[in-house]
N, C-alpha and C positions, 0 to 999 in steps of 0.2 A: 436089182439095181443097187449100187453102192458096193462097199468093200466088206468082205467077211472079217470079223474080229476074232483074234485068238487070245486065249487066256494066258497072261504072262505072270500071274501070281495071285495070291490071296493075302489078306491081312486081317488082323484082329485089333479091336480097339474097345474103349469103354466110354460110355456117355457120361455126362455130368451127373446123371441120376443113378449111375452104377450099372446100367445094362451093358452087356457085352455085345459088340457088333462084329460081324464078319463081312468083308467085302472082297470082291474079285476085281482085278484090273485086266482090261482087255485092250489090245493094240491092233490098229489097222496095219496092213502090210504096205500099201502104196497109196496114200491119200492123193498124191499129185495126179493120178490118172482117173480118179473118181469124178463122175459128173456132178455129184452132190457136195463136193469138197467146199465150195464157197459158202454154202448155206449151213454147213454143219461144223466147220472147223476153221478158225481164223489164224492160228499160229503156224510157224514154219515146222516142217517135219511131219511125222505120222501121229495121228490122234491116239491118245491113251485115255480111256475112260474107266 
């Protein structure tokens, strides 16, 4: 149930204490047809996490 998320990129950052972090961004393809849309995502458009 729900939508498959695809990776749209990665990023690197640095915390205040100096650690390097790496994160990936994922995007849903069509949130409007998902039965879970109302409970998981409140903005317009497709979810990016």
